[in-house]
N, C-alpha and C positions, 0 to 999 in steps of 0.2 A: 825573733820567734813564734819567741809569745804577743809579740808589740799587736796582732789585730786581737786576741781575749783583751789584751789590757782597752785596749781601746771601744773596745764591745761594756768593758765593764763600765769605766767612764761616765763612757757615751750616752751608752744608753743601748737599748733594742726595743726592739715591738713584742709583747708576749704573744707565743701566737696560741691557736685553740687548744692544740696535744697539749702543750705546758700546764693549760689553761682547767683543762678534763681532767688534768694528775691530780692539780693541786685541790678541786673541789672534789672529785676522789675518795681523798685518802685526807683530808679537811680534817676529820677527829681527831687523824696522827699529828700529824704534822703543825696543827693550832697547837701545838701547845708549846713547841718550841722556838726559845724568841729571837732564834734568826732567819729560820724561814719566815714568818710571820712577821718582823718589820718587809720582809721581804716581801711577798708576797699579799699581807692584809693592808688593804684602809681600814680604818682600823675594827670595824669589826662585819668590816663585808672584802671577801677575796677582790685582788686589782682582778679589771676586766682584759680577755682580748683585747693587743692594742694597742695597754699600759704601754710607758718609756720604762721599762724595767735599766736601771743603773745599780753598780754590788761597791760599792767604794771603798770597799775592807778588803772588796777582791783582787782589785788598784794594786790598789799598796801592796796584797802579798806577794801579788806576781809580777811585781817592779825593780822588788826586794828578792824571787828568786834568777828573774833577769841578772842584774848589778851584781851579785855575788855565790851564783852557779848551786848548786845541788847542795851541798853546803848546810845553805838557809834550811832547807829541805827538811836536810835526811838529819844534820848535827846541830842545826840550832835553832834559836825559843821556837821557831815556829812547831821543827818534832815534838817539844816537849806539852808545848801546849795541846801539839794533836794527841799527845800520849795522853797528855793530863786528863780531855773530853771526849775521849775514850772508854775509858779506862773509869768514868764514875758514871758512865751507863755500861757499866759491866757488872751482871753479879757475884755476889763472893768466891760462889768457886769456880766459875770462870775464869781462866786463862791471861794476865794482864798484855798489854804491851808493850815495851818500853824503851825506851828509849837509843838503848842498845840496838836493841830488831830494825831501828831504822838506821840505828849504826854503821850496822856490820850489811844490809844490801847490798846487794851486788844484780845488775839487769845481766841479762845473759842469753845470750847472743843465739838462735836457732834457723835451724837451715827453712828454705825457705825448697815451698815445692815447683815442680817446672812438669810441664806438660805441652801437646801438641795435638790443638785440636784444626785437622785442615786447613794445616801450614803458619795458621797460628801461634806464637805461643802463649801458653799462661802463667803464667807468674803469681806464683797464692803465697801465702802462712803454711808454715810445716807444726806441725804436732808441738805443744800443746793443744792449739789453736787446728778445728775440724775436718774444715772445712774446703780449708784444702784438695789433701789426699784427697773426698769426697768426690769433689766434683773434676779430680782428676781423673777419678777410679770412671765415673760416668764418664764424661765425655769422653774416653777413651771407645768406652762398649759401645756409645749409640755413633760414632766414628764410619760404620759398619754401614749404619743408615745414611742414606739422601731426608735427611731431616727436613733441609730445607727447601726439597721438591713437594714434600710433600703440601696439601691444604692445614691450612691451619686450623680453617673452619669440621674440618674431619676427629676426627680418638685420634688416629692410628702414633701421628709422633707423638702429641701428649702421654697414650697409654707404655709410648718409646721411654719416652722418658723417667717416668714415670718404676718398672721398673728399672734401670737400668740402676735406677739413685734409689727404690728399695735393695738390688745387691749391694751396694755399696753401702750402706744403710746401715746393714747389717756386720760386715766391717767395720763400721765409722760406732757401733757398739761397742766391740771385742776388745778393739783393739787401741784407742786415741784415749789419751792418755800422755800427760807430763813425762820426758825424758827423763828425770831424774830419779823416777818412784821405778818406771814402769817401761815393757820395752814395748818398743814401736817398733814394727818392721817395714819401714816408708818405700824405700824397695822392694820387699819384696810383693806388696799392695801393687804398684804402680809395673811392674813386672808384665809385659803383656805374655806368657804363656797363659802366666797367671791368669790373666783381666779375656783374651778369649776361654778359657774353661767356662771362667762366668758367664761370658756374652749367652754360653747354651743352657743356662737357663735362665733364658729368658723364652716365656712362652712364646708362640706361633700366634698367636692369638690369646684374648681376653687376660686377665687379673694372675699375680701367681699368686702365694701366699706366704705372708708374712709370718705368718707363726711353724711351716715351713724352714723356711730362706735360709744356712746356719750363715755363720762365719766359714772361708776356708783353706783359712791359713793354719796348720797343722798348728797343738795346741806350745801356749808360750811361756817360758819357767813366770814371771813376773803380769800376767796380763791387767787388761784397763777395769775390767766386767769384773764388781765384784758377786757372785751367784745372791740370790737371795734377796736385793737389795733394786728399788725402783725409785726411778732418780728421781724428784717433781722438779728437776730446775725447770726444765722448758713443755710446754706446748704449742700441737700444734694443729688448723685447722684450714679445711679450704674446701671452699661449699662454692658448687655452679644450678642457678634455677633453670628456667627452660626456655627460659630465651638467651644463655647460653652467656650471661653474666658471670664474671667467674672471682673472688674475691680469697685471696689467701694471707691466713695472718698468722703469725708466731709469737706467741708469747713467753719472754725467761727474764730470769733477771737484771737485761741489760736494761730493763726498761727505768726512764728518769725517775727518780728519789722510792724505787724499790727499794731498798735498804738503806733508803739517804737516813743520815744522823747526821746536822748540821751545827759546824765545831761554833761558841761562843768566842775562839780565839779572833784570831787576824783574817780570818778565813776560815773559810767552807768549807768542809772535808764529807768523805762518806766512810762513812763504820762497818767497817769491815766482818765479817764473822768470824767467829772463832773454826768454824763446820767447816771443811771442805765440799757441804755439801748447803745449795743453799735452799726458799722455800718457794715456791713457784705466785708469781704473784699475777695478776690480771691488767686486760691493756685494753686501756679504754678507744679505737680506730673515731679520730674525727675525723669528720667529709672531705679532707682536706689528702688527707691518709685513704682512705676511699677510695678518690676518685686517682691517687698516683699508684696501688692494689692494680684498682682497674682496669688504668689504660697502658699497666704491663703487662701482665696477663693476652690484651691482645697485643705483645705485638707479637713478634718471631724473635727467638732467645737464642736459635742456635742457626 
């Protein structure tokens, strides 16, 4: 399963403009890490787009994981190297990672989310990933409208999609979370009667008001939303110009190297902060990504 990654690490891949843009933007932080500098710098200069990138240390680590299994990563020398590297970069008052943390780690299996949209079965991740429920709710609300027959150059199909997702987003903010710690009423959120009531909230014309839209279920014992705390995890913008060109961009902690801390051990690893909230990280859009986003917007998604 990891052989393709081993091949890339050993034989290389061409660095794309997206990765190059990130390294350039974050160079004041990244240049101080010897592992990252050895990968992305040639002397005092950042390697240019198109450079053949290899990572022999990563290849060695992946081979060991493939040969020795999960214990090599969670209980062996690799675990200790990761722990030592991460702890060396934490302040004294911050809780420290331990080898026991790795040894006790267990993968949790979560329920998938299934829904139907005009005869198409939609299968997605369930909580704590929130997108599956949101998409399922949105599509269920939109099914009563014949979106496909509407000219995509008119505002109406886009307005309806925005309004359906506005309602689903209100539920997402209130109820999306880790089922191990909060109540996640997925079945109630996807109930047809509940969604019929939500559909009635979509205005016949114009836009709804996000400030007045509330989650639709009764109060739950362990809500995911914490009053008074404004998360800075993710930001989103949508821009449409007078000629109809549109760009949608989501900036989130999933951005490459947003939280990177590269190990001096046999592989590189991310330093995951001890806080359950992460700070917002800006995203630089390359020309290729802009073209891809614009192409997607021009397509009929439903």
